[in-house]
TORMI-570554 format. One line per field, with one value per atom (N, C-alpha, C): residue in three letters; atom name; x, y, z. Coordinates in steps of 0.05 Angstrom, whole numbers. Layout:
N
res: (ALA	...) $
atom: (CA	...) $
c1: (X	...) $
c2: (Y	...) $
c3: (Z	...) $
% end
This chain:
307
res: (MET	MET	MET	ASN	ASN	ASN	PHE	PHE	PHE	LYS	LYS	LYS	ARG	ARG	ARG	ARG	ARG	ARG	LEU	LEU	LEU	PHE	PHE	PHE	ARG	ARG	ARG	PHE	PHE	PHE	ILE	ILE	ILE	ASP	ASP	ASP	ARG	ARG	ARG	TRP	TRP	TRP	LYS	LYS	LYS	SER	SER	SER	LEU	LEU	LEU	PRO	PRO	PRO	LYS	LYS	LYS	LYS	LYS	LYS	LEU	LEU	LEU	ASP	ASP	ASP	GLN	GLN	GLN	ILE	ILE	ILE	GLN	GLN	GLN	GLU	GLU	GLU	SER	SER	SER	LEU	LEU	LEU	GLY	GLY	GLY	ARG	ARG	ARG	ILE	ILE	ILE	GLU	GLU	GLU	ASN	ASN	ASN	ARG	ARG	ARG	GLN	GLN	GLN	VAL	VAL	VAL	GLU	GLU	GLU	ASN	ASN	ASN	LEU	LEU	LEU	LEU	LEU	LEU	ALA	ALA	ALA	CYS	CYS	CYS	GLN	GLN	GLN	ILE	ILE	ILE	ALA	ALA	ALA	LYS	LYS	LYS	SER	SER	SER	GLU	GLU	GLU	PHE	PHE	PHE	LYS	LYS	LYS	ILE	ILE	ILE	TYR	TYR	TYR	SER	SER	SER	GLN	GLN	GLN	TRP	TRP	TRP	GLY	GLY	GLY	GLU	GLU	GLU	ASP	ASP	ASP	GLY	GLY	GLY	ILE	ILE	ILE	ILE	ILE	ILE	GLN	GLN	GLN	HIS	HIS	HIS	LEU	LEU	LEU	LEU	LEU	LEU	ARG	ARG	ARG	HIS	HIS	HIS	ILE	ILE	ILE	PRO	PRO	PRO	ILE	ILE	ILE	GLU	GLU	GLU	ASN	ASN	ASN	LYS	LYS	LYS	ILE	ILE	ILE	PHE	PHE	PHE	ILE	ILE	ILE	GLU	GLU	GLU	PHE	PHE	PHE	GLY	GLY	GLY	VAL	VAL	VAL	GLU	GLU	GLU	ASN	ASN	ASN	TYR	TYR	TYR	LEU	LEU	LEU	GLU	GLU	GLU	ALA	ALA	ALA	ASN	ASN	ASN	THR	THR	THR	ARG	ARG	ARG	PHE	PHE	PHE	LEU	LEU	LEU	LEU	LEU	LEU	VAL	VAL	VAL	ASN	ASN	ASN	ASN	ASN	ASN	ASN	ASN	ASN	TRP	TRP	TRP	THR	THR	THR	GLY	GLY	GLY	LEU	LEU	LEU	VAL	VAL	VAL	ILE	ILE	ILE	ASP	ASP	ASP	GLY	GLY	GLY	SER	SER	SER	TYR	TYR	TYR	ASP	ASP	ASP	ASN	ASN	ASN	ILE	ILE	ILE	GLU	GLU	GLU	TYR	TYR	TYR	ILE	ILE	ILE	LYS	LYS	LYS	ASN	ASN	ASN	ASP	ASP	ASP	LEU	LEU	LEU	HIS	HIS	HIS	VAL	VAL	VAL	PHE	PHE	PHE	TYR	TYR	TYR	GLU	GLU	GLU	HIS	HIS	HIS	ASP	ASP	ASP	LEU	LEU	LEU	LYS	LYS	LYS	ALA	ALA	ALA	GLU	GLU	GLU	ASN	ASN	ASN	ILE	ILE	ILE	PHE	PHE	PHE	ILE	ILE	ILE	ASN	ASN	ASN	VAL	VAL	VAL	ASP	ASP	ASP	ASN	ASN	ASN	ILE	ILE	ILE	ASN	ASN	ASN	GLU	GLU	GLU	VAL	VAL	VAL	ILE	ILE	ILE	THR	THR	THR	ARG	ARG	ARG	ASN	ASN	ASN	GLY	GLY	GLY	ILE	ILE	ILE	ASN	ASN	ASN	GLY	GLY	GLY	ASP	ASP	ASP	ILE	ILE	ILE	GLY	GLY	GLY	ILE	ILE	ILE	LEU	LEU	LEU	SER	SER	SER	ILE	ILE	ILE	ASP	ASP	ASP	ILE	ILE	ILE	ASP	ASP	ASP	GLY	GLY	GLY	ASN	ASN	ASN	ASP	ASP	ASP	TYR	TYR	TYR	TRP	TRP	TRP	ILE	ILE	ILE	TRP	TRP	TRP	GLU	GLU	GLU	ALA	ALA	ALA	ILE	ILE	ILE	THR	THR	THR	CYS	CYS	CYS	ILE	ILE	ILE	ASN	ASN	ASN	PRO	PRO	PRO	SER	SER	SER	ILE	ILE	ILE	VAL	VAL	VAL	ILE	ILE	ILE	CYS	CYS	CYS	GLU	GLU	GLU	TYR	TYR	TYR	ASN	ASN	ASN	SER	SER	SER	ILE	ILE	ILE	PHE	PHE	PHE	GLY	GLY	GLY	PRO	PRO	PRO	SER	SER	SER	ALA	ALA	ALA	GLU	GLU	GLU	VAL	VAL	VAL	SER	SER	SER	ILE	ILE	ILE	PRO	PRO	PRO	TYR	TYR	TYR	ASN	ASN	ASN	SER	SER	SER	ASN	ASN	ASN	PHE	PHE	PHE	TYR	TYR	TYR	ARG	ARG	ARG	GLY	GLY	GLY	ASP	ASP	ASP	ALA	ALA	ALA	HIS	HIS	HIS	PHE	PHE	PHE	SER	SER	SER	LYS	LYS	LYS	ILE	ILE	ILE	TYR	TYR	TYR	TYR	TYR	TYR	GLY	GLY	GLY	ALA	ALA	ALA	SER	SER	SER	ILE	ILE	ILE	ASN	ASN	ASN	ALA	ALA	ALA	LEU	LEU	LEU	ASN	ASN	ASN	GLU	GLU	GLU	LEU	LEU	LEU	SER	SER	SER	LYS	LYS	LYS	LYS	LYS	LYS	LYS	LYS	LYS	GLY	GLY	GLY	TYR	TYR	TYR	SER	SER	SER	LEU	LEU	LEU	VAL	VAL	VAL	GLY	GLY	GLY	SER	SER	SER	ASN	ASN	ASN	SER	SER	SER	ILE	ILE	ILE	GLY	GLY	GLY	ASN	ASN	ASN	ASN	ASN	ASN	ALA	ALA	ALA	PHE	PHE	PHE	PHE	PHE	PHE	VAL	VAL	VAL	ARG	ARG	ARG	ASN	ASN	ASN	ASP	ASP	ASP	LEU	LEU	LEU	ILE	ILE	ILE	GLY	GLY	GLY	ASN	ASN	ASN	LEU	LEU	LEU	LYS	LYS	LYS	VAL	VAL	VAL	LEU	LEU	LEU	SER	SER	SER	ALA	ALA	ALA	GLN	GLN	GLN	GLU	GLU	GLU	ALA	ALA	ALA	TYR	TYR	TYR	MET	MET	MET	VAL	VAL	VAL	ALA	ALA	ALA	GLN	GLN	GLN	PHE	PHE	PHE	ARG	ARG	ARG	GLU	GLU	GLU	CYS	CYS	CYS	HIS	HIS	HIS	ASP	ASP	ASP	ILE	ILE	ILE	ASP	ASP	ASP	GLY	GLY	GLY	LYS	LYS	LYS	LEU	LEU	LEU	THR	THR	THR	PHE	PHE	PHE	GLU	GLU	GLU	ASN	ASN	ASN	ASN	ASN	ASN	LYS	LYS	LYS	GLU	GLU	GLU	ARG	ARG	ARG	LEU	LEU	LEU	LEU	LEU	LEU	LYS	LYS	LYS	ILE	ILE	ILE	MET	MET	MET	ASN	ASN	ASN	LEU	LEU	LEU	GLU	GLU	GLU	VAL	VAL	VAL	TYR	TYR	TYR	ASN	ASN	ASN	PHE	PHE	PHE	LYS	LYS	LYS	THR	THR	THR	GLN	GLN	GLN	LYS	LYS	LYS	ASN	ASN	ASN	MET	MET	MET	PHE	PHE	PHE	ILE	ILE	ILE	LYS	LYS	LYS	ASP	ASP	ASP	ILE	ILE	ILE	ASN	ASN	ASN	ASP	ASP	ASP	ILE	ILE	ILE	PHE	PHE	PHE) $
atom: (N	CA	C	N	CA	C	N	CA	C	N	CA	C	N	CA	C	N	CA	C	N	CA	C	N	CA	C	N	CA	C	N	CA	C	N	CA	C	N	CA	C	N	CA	C	N	CA	C	N	CA	C	N	CA	C	N	CA	C	N	CA	C	N	CA	C	N	CA	C	N	CA	C	N	CA	C	N	CA	C	N	CA	C	N	CA	C	N	CA	C	N	CA	C	N	CA	C	N	CA	C	N	CA	C	N	CA	C	N	CA	C	N	CA	C	N	CA	C	N	CA	C	N	CA	C	N	CA	C	N	CA	C	N	CA	C	N	CA	C	N	CA	C	N	CA	C	N	CA	C	N	CA	C	N	CA	C	N	CA	C	N	CA	C	N	CA	C	N	CA	C	N	CA	C	N	CA	C	N	CA	C	N	CA	C	N	CA	C	N	CA	C	N	CA	C	N	CA	C	N	CA	C	N	CA	C	N	CA	C	N	CA	C	N	CA	C	N	CA	C	N	CA	C	N	CA	C	N	CA	C	N	CA	C	N	CA	C	N	CA	C	N	CA	C	N	CA	C	N	CA	C	N	CA	C	N	CA	C	N	CA	C	N	CA	C	N	CA	C	N	CA	C	N	CA	C	N	CA	C	N	CA	C	N	CA	C	N	CA	C	N	CA	C	N	CA	C	N	CA	C	N	CA	C	N	CA	C	N	CA	C	N	CA	C	N	CA	C	N	CA	C	N	CA	C	N	CA	C	N	CA	C	N	CA	C	N	CA	C	N	CA	C	N	CA	C	N	CA	C	N	CA	C	N	CA	C	N	CA	C	N	CA	C	N	CA	C	N	CA	C	N	CA	C	N	CA	C	N	CA	C	N	CA	C	N	CA	C	N	CA	C	N	CA	C	N	CA	C	N	CA	C	N	CA	C	N	CA	C	N	CA	C	N	CA	C	N	CA	C	N	CA	C	N	CA	C	N	CA	C	N	CA	C	N	CA	C	N	CA	C	N	CA	C	N	CA	C	N	CA	C	N	CA	C	N	CA	C	N	CA	C	N	CA	C	N	CA	C	N	CA	C	N	CA	C	N	CA	C	N	CA	C	N	CA	C	N	CA	C	N	CA	C	N	CA	C	N	CA	C	N	CA	C	N	CA	C	N	CA	C	N	CA	C	N	CA	C	N	CA	C	N	CA	C	N	CA	C	N	CA	C	N	CA	C	N	CA	C	N	CA	C	N	CA	C	N	CA	C	N	CA	C	N	CA	C	N	CA	C	N	CA	C	N	CA	C	N	CA	C	N	CA	C	N	CA	C	N	CA	C	N	CA	C	N	CA	C	N	CA	C	N	CA	C	N	CA	C	N	CA	C	N	CA	C	N	CA	C	N	CA	C	N	CA	C	N	CA	C	N	CA	C	N	CA	C	N	CA	C	N	CA	C	N	CA	C	N	CA	C	N	CA	C	N	CA	C	N	CA	C	N	CA	C	N	CA	C	N	CA	C	N	CA	C	N	CA	C	N	CA	C	N	CA	C	N	CA	C	N	CA	C	N	CA	C	N	CA	C	N	CA	C	N	CA	C	N	CA	C	N	CA	C	N	CA	C	N	CA	C	N	CA	C	N	CA	C	N	CA	C	N	CA	C	N	CA	C	N	CA	C	N	CA	C	N	CA	C	N	CA	C	N	CA	C	N	CA	C	N	CA	C	N	CA	C	N	CA	C	N	CA	C	N	CA	C	N	CA	C	N	CA	C	N	CA	C	N	CA	C	N	CA	C	N	CA	C	N	CA	C	N	CA	C	N	CA	C	N	CA	C	N	CA	C	N	CA	C	N	CA	C	N	CA	C	N	CA	C	N	CA	C	N	CA	C	N	CA	C	N	CA	C	N	CA	C	N	CA	C	N	CA	C	N	CA	C	N	CA	C	N	CA	C	N	CA	C	N	CA	C	N	CA	C	N	CA	C	N	CA	C	N	CA	C	N	CA	C	N	CA	C	N	CA	C	N	CA	C	N	CA	C	N	CA	C	N	CA	C	N	CA	C	N	CA	C	N	CA	C	N	CA	C	N	CA	C	N	CA	C	N	CA	C	N	CA	C	N	CA	C	N	CA	C	N	CA	C	N	CA	C	N	CA	C	N	CA	C	N	CA	C	N	CA	C	N	CA	C	N	CA	C	N	CA	C	N	CA	C	N	CA	C	N	CA	C	N	CA	C	N	CA	C	N	CA	C	N	CA	C	N	CA	C	N	CA	C	N	CA	C	N	CA	C	N	CA	C	N	CA	C	N	CA	C	N	CA	C	N	CA	C	N	CA	C	N	CA	C	N	CA	C	N	CA	C	N	CA	C	N	CA	C	N	CA	C	N	CA	C	N	CA	C	N	CA	C	N	CA	C	N	CA	C	N	CA	C	N	CA	C	N	CA	C) $
c1: (1412	1395	1372	1379	1357	1335	1344	1324	1307	1320	1304	1285	1294	1277	1253	1258	1236	1217	1229	1212	1194	1206	1190	1168	1175	1155	1132	1139	1119	1101	1113	1097	1078	1088	1071	1047	1053	1031	1011	1022	1004	986	997	982	959	964	944	923	927	909	880	875	847	833	847	834	828	846	840	817	815	792	766	767	743	736	755	750	737	746	734	705	701	675	655	665	648	642	661	656	634	636	615	588	588	563	551	567	557	546	559	549	521	519	494	472	480	461	449	466	457	438	442	425	396	392	365	354	367	359	333	324	299	274	278	255	234	209	188	190	179	180	170	149	137	152	173	188	212	207	229	241	224	234	255	253	272	298	300	323	346	343	363	390	411	438	455	476	493	521	531	559	572	561	571	548	524	502	503	489	489	474	452	436	432	407	403	397	403	396	409	433	447	430	419	403	377	364	339	343	364	369	374	390	395	369	352	326	309	307	291	301	327	339	332	327	319	290	275	246	237	256	250	268	258	275	285	312	324	343	337	352	377	375	398	409	431	443	460	446	458	445	461	450	460	445	453	448	467	463	473	456	463	470	489	495	511	532	547	570	576	600	625	641	665	660	635	627	636	647	655	629	609	583	562	549	530	512	489	469	478	495	501	529	546	574	575	559	559	547	528	517	538	556	577	598	607	629	619	595	585	571	555	539	550	572	586	568	550	535	553	544	557	540	553	538	551	535	542	537	557	553	558	543	544	546	564	565	574	565	570	598	613	640	661	679	702	720	725	743	732	705	693	696	692	694	723	742	770	777	766	772	762	738	726	744	753	769	796	805	830	827	802	796	797	820	824	806	798	781	754	744	718	721	740	742	758	778	794	783	774	766	737	722	694	687	664	656	639	652	639	647	627	632	625	640	636	637	617	616	611	627	624	606	582	564	542	533	511	486	470	448	424	407	382	362	338	318	324	341	347	369	387	410	410	392	395	392	374	371	396	407	430	455	457	479	478	455	451	457	445	448	476	490	517	536	528	543	535	519	512	490	474	453	426	408	380	363	337	318	318	313	311	338	338	361	351	369	361	353	370	365	372	355	360	359	380	381	385	366	367	369	391	395	412	399	414	407	392	386	374	355	343	321	328	309	302	302	299	273	251	225	227	237	237	255	277	296	283	271	258	236	220	198	209	233	243	256	263	277	258	265	249	265	291	308	313	306	310	284	283	260	270	277	289	269	279	263	257	277	274	284	269	277	279	302	306	307	290	291	289	306	305	280	268	246	253	240	245	223	230	211	197	210	198	172	167	143	119	123	101	93	74	66	46	31	8	9	24	26	39	30	43	58	83	98	127	140	169	179	205	216	209	204	199	224	221	244	262	288	308	332	339	361	387	391	416	413	392	387	411	419	440	430	427	416	430	457	472	467	459	453	423	406	377	368	379	372	393	399	421	416	391	385	394	396	402	381	357	335	313	318	299	308	296	305	285	286	272	242	230	201	190	164	151	148	145	142	117	96	70	72	87	91	106	127	142	125	107	90	70	59	40	55	80	96	101	108	114	90	66	42	40	46	44	65	87	109	107	87	83	97	100	114	96	104	89	110	101	117	117	140	141	155	166	178	196	205	223	244	267	286	277	285	275	284	306	316	299	284	265	275	289	297	298	296	296	271	257	234	241	229	235	211	214	192	200	180	185	166	176	159	136	112	88	88	102	102	121	135	154	146	123	116	115	104	103	90	104	94	101	112	118	93	92	68	69	48	46	36	50	43	33	17	11	34	35	56	54	30	27	37	34	43	74	86	115	130	117	130	143	167	180	190	185	196	226	240	270	281	299	312	338	350	375	368	386	381	402	394	413	410	392	386	410	417	438	427	442	434	448	443	452	483	496	526	537	519	529	533	524	528	503	507	484	469	442	426	415	414	404	375	359	331	315	291	273	257	240	226	209	194	176	192	214	230	244	254	268	249	224	204	199	201	197	217	240	262	254	237	232	202	187	158	150	167	160	172	183	193	172	176	155	161	140	141	120	123	104	84	58	37	26	29	21	-10	-24	-53	-65	-54	-65	-49	-26	-7	1	6	15	35	51	69	53	63	50	72	65	84	82	105	105	86	84	66	37	30	2	-4	16	11	-3	-28	-44	-37	-26	-23	6	23	49	47	54	54	29) $
c2: (-67	-48	-62	-85	-100	-108	-116	-123	-99	-76	-52	-45	-47	-40	-59	-85	-104	-98	-91	-85	-61	-39	-16	-21	-38	-45	-61	-79	-94	-76	-57	-38	-22	-12	4	-13	-38	-55	-61	-64	-69	-45	-21	3	6	-3	0	-22	-43	-66	-58	-41	-34	-21	-3	10	-10	-29	-49	-67	-74	-89	-74	-48	-31	-31	-29	-29	-55	-77	-103	-104	-95	-94	-77	-54	-36	-48	-62	-74	-96	-111	-131	-118	-95	-80	-71	-62	-54	-77	-101	-125	-132	-132	-139	-119	-94	-73	-78	-86	-91	-115	-134	-158	-152	-130	-124	-99	-88	-62	-63	-87	-88	-95	-95	-100	-77	-84	-64	-47	-23	-5	-17	-33	-45	-69	-78	-102	-95	-78	-69	-93	-112	-134	-151	-151	-167	-153	-127	-111	-111	-124	-122	-134	-119	-130	-113	-125	-112	-108	-84	-78	-65	-42	-29	-27	-30	-29	-53	-50	-72	-97	-91	-113	-108	-106	-103	-75	-55	-28	-17	-25	-15	-21	-45	-52	-37	-34	-19	10	22	50	53	35	36	32	14	9	34	47	71	94	95	116	112	87	82	91	95	100	127	142	168	189	210	232	249	250	265	286	311	333	339	340	347	322	312	286	290	295	300	282	271	254	264	256	260	233	225	200	204	196	198	170	169	144	125	135	119	104	108	97	105	85	93	92	89	91	67	47	23	8	10	-3	19	26	49	47	60	60	77	97	115	113	95	93	84	64	55	77	92	114	135	140	159	150	125	117	107	97	87	108	125	145	173	176	201	224	216	237	251	274	288	284	287	281	291	288	295	270	261	240	250	241	251	227	229	209	221	209	220	214	197	189	205	218	233	214	190	171	161	157	148	169	194	216	219	217	219	196	172	149	155	166	173	194	214	235	225	202	190	168	162	142	156	157	173	164	138	129	143	150	164	194	202	230	247	235	250	248	224	220	228	235	242	267	280	304	297	291	282	300	307	322	303	305	288	304	302	319	301	308	294	311	301	314	295	297	281	297	288	304	301	323	322	340	342	358	388	397	425	434	415	423	412	394	380	398	417	435	453	462	479	464	439	422	419	413	409	435	457	482	493	490	501	485	462	446	453	474	484	468	454	437	448	452	459	454	454	450	422	419	392	378	353	335	308	290	263	244	240	219	229	222	225	197	189	163	166	156	159	132	129	104	110	120	128	111	90	71	84	103	116	136	161	182	186	164	166	181	174	187	217	223	251	269	258	273	278	258	262	282	281	300	328	331	358	371	355	365	381	406	423	438	436	452	438	413	398	384	377	364	340	318	295	282	271	255	228	216	190	193	180	178	149	141	114	117	103	105	78	74	49	47	24	19	-5	-6	-28	-49	-71	-92	-103	-101	-113	-100	-75	-61	-69	-88	-98	-81	-90	-76	-54	-53	-35	-14	-19	1	26	49	75	85	74	80	86	99	105	106	103	109	138	145	174	189	214	230	236	232	238	247	273	284	270	256	242	212	203	174	159	138	120	92	77	51	32	34	17	22	47	54	51	51	51	25	3	-24	-44	-62	-81	-98	-102	-119	-106	-80	-64	-67	-75	-76	-56	-39	-18	8	15	38	43	66	72	73	69	72	48	45	24	34	15	22	39	33	47	76	80	108	124	112	126	130	111	114	137	140	162	189	189	214	220	200	205	218	209	221	251	258	286	303	290	304	302	288	287	264	241	218	193	173	147	125	105	81	63	55	39	12	8	-18	-19	-43	-48	-69	-69	-90	-116	-138	-165	-173	-161	-168	-156	-135	-123	-101	-81	-59	-31	-30	-4	-1	21	27	49	48	67	84	110	128	146	152	168	192	215	240	236	244	238	248	270	281	265	245	229	199	192	164	149	162	149	121	101	74	57	70	55	48	25	17	27	41	51	28	24	2	13	-3	3	-7	2	-7	-37	-48	-77	-93	-81	-94	-94	-72	-69	-82	-85	-95	-122	-125	-151	-157	-181	-189	-190	-177	-176	-204	-211	-237	-238	-215	-214	-216	-228	-233	-217	-193	-175	-172	-187	-184	-194	-178	-185	-192	-208	-212	-191	-193	-172	-172	-193	-194	-184	-175	-164	-185	-210	-231	-234	-239	-244	-269	-267	-290	-306	-294	-307	-316	-300	-307	-297	-309	-300	-276	-265	-240	-242	-263	-265	-268	-282	-286	-260	-245	-221	-199	-200	-180	-181	-205	-207	-191	-186	-171	-142	-131	-102	-96	-116	-112	-90	-85	-66	-38	-34	-8	9	35	53	61	65	77	99	117	138	129	130	122	147	148	172	174	152	153	166	158	168	193	197	219	217	192	186	164	162	140	115	92	67	46	24	1	-16	-26	-42	-66	-78	-101	-95	-69	-61	-56	-60	-57	-83	-82	-106	-120	-105	-117	-126	-128	-139	-169	-177	-205	-219) $
c3: (-586	-601	-615	-626	-640	-620	-596	-575	-568	-564	-557	-579	-604	-627	-628	-623	-623	-600	-577	-553	-558	-569	-575	-596	-615	-635	-623	-605	-591	-574	-560	-544	-561	-584	-602	-611	-618	-627	-605	-581	-558	-552	-555	-550	-571	-595	-616	-616	-599	-599	-592	-571	-565	-588	-602	-625	-647	-652	-672	-665	-639	-629	-633	-627	-632	-662	-679	-708	-717	-706	-712	-702	-678	-665	-682	-690	-706	-733	-745	-771	-769	-747	-742	-739	-725	-722	-748	-766	-792	-808	-805	-819	-807	-780	-768	-776	-778	-785	-813	-831	-858	-859	-841	-841	-833	-819	-809	-822	-842	-852	-868	-876	-891	-874	-848	-830	-833	-830	-830	-805	-806	-783	-757	-759	-735	-724	-737	-729	-711	-692	-674	-659	-650	-634	-649	-676	-691	-698	-690	-699	-679	-657	-636	-644	-638	-637	-619	-608	-588	-599	-599	-604	-580	-572	-547	-526	-534	-515	-496	-474	-454	-465	-480	-491	-521	-530	-559	-569	-552	-558	-584	-589	-613	-638	-640	-664	-665	-642	-641	-649	-639	-647	-676	-688	-717	-733	-723	-736	-735	-713	-710	-729	-731	-748	-778	-785	-813	-818	-798	-801	-790	-779	-767	-779	-791	-802	-779	-776	-754	-766	-760	-772	-756	-729	-712	-700	-710	-702	-677	-655	-629	-609	-591	-569	-542	-522	-494	-480	-464	-449	-420	-401	-372	-362	-343	-330	-347	-360	-380	-368	-342	-329	-346	-355	-370	-400	-409	-437	-454	-442	-457	-465	-448	-454	-451	-473	-472	-496	-494	-516	-540	-536	-557	-569	-559	-569	-598	-605	-633	-651	-641	-656	-661	-641	-644	-665	-663	-680	-707	-709	-734	-751	-737	-751	-749	-734	-731	-720	-701	-687	-667	-658	-636	-611	-588	-564	-538	-517	-490	-472	-457	-438	-410	-391	-364	-344	-325	-304	-278	-256	-230	-219	-234	-225	-239	-224	-236	-252	-240	-253	-280	-280	-306	-328	-320	-340	-349	-331	-339	-358	-352	-370	-398	-400	-427	-441	-426	-439	-448	-437	-445	-465	-472	-493	-520	-532	-556	-579	-580	-601	-602	-579	-578	-573	-556	-548	-567	-580	-599	-627	-635	-662	-667	-646	-650	-633	-640	-627	-603	-581	-556	-533	-517	-492	-469	-447	-424	-399	-382	-358	-334	-313	-287	-269	-264	-245	-237	-212	-202	-208	-228	-237	-219	-218	-204	-219	-209	-223	-224	-205	-204	-222	-229	-245	-274	-281	-306	-330	-330	-353	-356	-334	-336	-346	-337	-347	-377	-387	-416	-432	-423	-439	-438	-415	-414	-432	-441	-460	-489	-492	-519	-533	-517	-529	-520	-539	-533	-557	-553	-575	-585	-611	-623	-624	-613	-616	-624	-630	-640	-618	-598	-578	-550	-531	-502	-490	-477	-464	-434	-418	-389	-375	-361	-346	-322	-300	-277	-252	-257	-235	-210	-215	-192	-200	-203	-207	-237	-253	-282	-289	-277	-283	-277	-253	-244	-261	-270	-287	-314	-326	-352	-349	-328	-324	-322	-310	-305	-330	-350	-373	-391	-396	-413	-435	-434	-452	-479	-481	-506	-515	-540	-552	-569	-556	-570	-589	-611	-629	-616	-603	-590	-561	-543	-515	-508	-496	-486	-456	-442	-412	-399	-380	-365	-348	-347	-328	-310	-287	-269	-272	-285	-291	-267	-244	-220	-211	-221	-214	-231	-250	-266	-290	-305	-330	-327	-305	-304	-282	-261	-240	-250	-240	-246	-222	-219	-194	-201	-182	-183	-154	-151	-125	-119	-94	-87	-94	-103	-110	-86	-90	-71	-86	-83	-100	-96	-74	-68	-71	-85	-87	-100	-87	-98	-93	-114	-113	-93	-92	-74	-45	-38	-10	-3	-23	-18	-6	-15	-4	-13	5	0	-25	-33	-56	-83	-83	-107	-129	-122	-142	-136	-117	-111	-124	-147	-162	-185	-197	-221	-220	-243	-246	-262	-261	-277	-306	-324	-352	-357	-342	-346	-336	-314	-305	-326	-338	-359	-384	-390	-413	-409	-386	-380	-381	-371	-373	-402	-418	-446	-461	-454	-467	-460	-435	-428	-442	-450	-463	-493	-504	-533	-546	-532	-542	-541	-556	-556	-552	-538	-533	-557	-567	-591	-587	-563	-559	-534	-528	-506	-515	-503	-510	-497	-509	-501	-473	-463	-436	-414	-421	-402	-384	-396	-379	-393	-419	-433	-451	-448	-464	-484	-508	-529	-536	-535	-541	-564	-582	-605	-605	-612	-612	-631	-624	-639	-668	-673	-700	-718	-707	-723	-724	-713	-711	-738	-758	-784	-784	-794	-795	-770	-750	-725	-711	-698	-683	-654	-646	-618	-601	-578	-560	-533	-520	-492	-474	-449	-431	-428	-427	-424	-448	-472	-496	-498	-489	-492	-469	-446	-422	-426	-415	-415	-387	-377	-351	-353	-336	-337	-335	-354	-355	-338	-334	-318	-288	-273	-244	-227	-220	-207	-177	-165	-136	-120	-99	-80	-53	-37	-10	8	34	52	54	45	44	18	0	-25	-47	-43	-63	-80	-105	-123	-114	-115	-106	-130	-154	-178	-175	-160	-156	-180	-184	-205	-195	-212	-206	-181	-178	-155	-129	-130	-106	-98	-118	-111	-103	-113	-105	-75	-63	-34	-18	-30	-15	-10	-27	-25	-21	-13	-10	10	30	51	46	22	15	1	0	-11	-39	-55	-81	-82	-101	-105	-126	-120	-138	-152	-178	-193	-196	-193	-194	-169	-146	-121	-111	-124	-116	-87	-79	-52	-52	-31	-28	-19	-27	-19	-16	-3	-1	-26	-34	-59	-56	-32	-28	-34	-35	-40	-70	-88	-116	-126	-131	-136	-162	-182	-208	-214	-194	-199	-204	-228	-236	-228) $
% end
């Protein structure tokens, strides 16, 4: 009996370990947040820290919240996988925002729904659907979200530009959108729209996806937003609605652009090659992108201002 009792006690402690690790992680996040809370509005680059985000987005988000008045503390994030690493998870658990996360994998969404630390303890909705320009507004509104919200985060490794362009049912204060650094700082290009686009099938290198930072910046202007920064690793751009800019510094795409530091290019056998930007660019030179200036498709090798 004593053995069984000790065994059950051990099992109970083991089950509670993930939650305790989360609590430690979140406590460290709050400490880091306090260390950068006195930065000026324009010092976005110094605000980075990572708790649940892939890179330094957690810190940038917290920095923007200190300088932007947000009434409706609601977020939407696409492409969250199992939500263990995401732009909005620290926002959910630290700031107690409500939100909707969307992913194309049924298994990922089931994992989220069984993660009691986020799904039971917080007001989070999770939906399994492969989004496209035809269904995105309906997906959002059927989850009871419309009008002004706090943050929209788009990272779907593909139709990011086209999805943001199609969204009309919400008016976020902040938009975070992934850009593909390999397209350079000045070109206005994106992969051509394909409702079934999947990065892993599009090209063996897995670096043919998304849009350039300048294409996203021009889209943001049409939607009433301004570019205020990028993370230092070179894949996420931050846009703030023009009526909320305040003391934030507006940047051009060229000023905000960062050459991606991560090396994600694969060879034809699916192995990472660890090549730099110029080397991996050669892998996709003969693929097509849509040029928003000419409103035509073109080959990547014909973009004159890449690097």
